[in-house]
C-alpha positions in Angstrom: 97.8 106.1 118.9 98.4 104.5 115.5 101.8 105.5 113.8 100.4 106.2 110.5 103.7 106.6 109.1 104.4 103.6 109.7 101.4 102.0 108.3 102.1 104.2 105.3 105.6 102.9 104.6 104.9 99.1 105.2 102.8 99.6 102.7 104.8 100.0 100.2 106.2 96.5 100.5 102.8 95.2 101.4 101.6 96.2 98.2 104.8 95.4 96.4 104.8 91.7 97.5 100.9 91.4 96.2 101.6 92.6 93.3 104.0 90.1 92.8 101.9 87.2 93.8 99.1 88.1 91.5 101.3 88.9 88.5 102.6 85.2 89.1 99.4 83.9 89.6 97.5 85.7 86.6 100.7 84.4 84.3 100.5 81.0 85.8 96.8 80.8 84.4 97.6 82.6 81.4 100.0 79.8 80.9 98.0 77.0 81.2 95.0 78.4 78.9 97.5 79.2 76.5 99.6 75.4 76.7 102.5 77.2 76.9 105.3 76.2 79.9 105.4 78.5 82.8 108.8 79.3 82.3 108.4 80.7 78.5 105.7 83.2 80.1 107.5 84.3 83.0 110.3 85.5 80.4 108.1 87.5 78.8 108.4 91.4 79.0 105.1 92.3 80.8 105.6 89.6 83.8 109.3 90.6 84.3 107.9 94.5 84.3 105.2 93.8 86.9 107.6 91.5 89.1 110.2 94.2 88.3 108.0 97.1 89.7 106.6 94.7 92.5 110.2 94.6 93.8 110.9 98.3 93.6 108.0 98.6 96.5 109.6 96.3 98.3 112.8 98.0 98.3 111.2 101.5 98.7 109.2 100.0 101.7 111.9 98.3 103.1 113.8 101.8 103.0 111.4 103.5 104.5 111.2 101.3 107.6 114.7 100.4 107.8 116.3 101.4 111.3 120.1 101.5 110.6 122.4 102.0 107.8 122.8 98.1 107.8 119.2 97.6 106.8 119.0 100.8 104.2 121.9 99.5 102.2 120.4 96.4 100.7 116.7 98.3 100.4 118.6 100.9 98.2 120.6 98.4 96.3 117.7 96.7 95.1 116.0 99.9 94.1 118.9 100.9 91.9 118.8 97.2 90.5 115.3 97.8 89.8 115.3 100.8 88.0 117.9 99.8 85.8 116.2 96.4 85.4 113.5 98.8 84.7 114.9 100.8 82.3 116.5 98.0 80.0 113.1 96.1 79.8 111.5 99.6 78.9 114.3 100.7 76.1 114.3 97.1 74.7 110.3 97.0 74.0 110.8 100.6 72.5 112.8 98.9 69.9 
């Protein structure tokens, strides 16, 4: 029998990694089209926001699939860092 909750929980980190890969691929292409270095393109807020949301999804997926406290703590730390990074990023864009 398929454990559907496990499928849902694991989908968070899979979607997070897919989002980060898609963002990196798109901004790699965009840097080539614009004639800018990749480093410059990756340091811009749009990429940082998408990558941070992807990491947040990975952290949520890891926390949901964790078996013990030693697996939950790093995942929760990643979630907290991502939330803080997103708040700082959105606050800096609002100015």
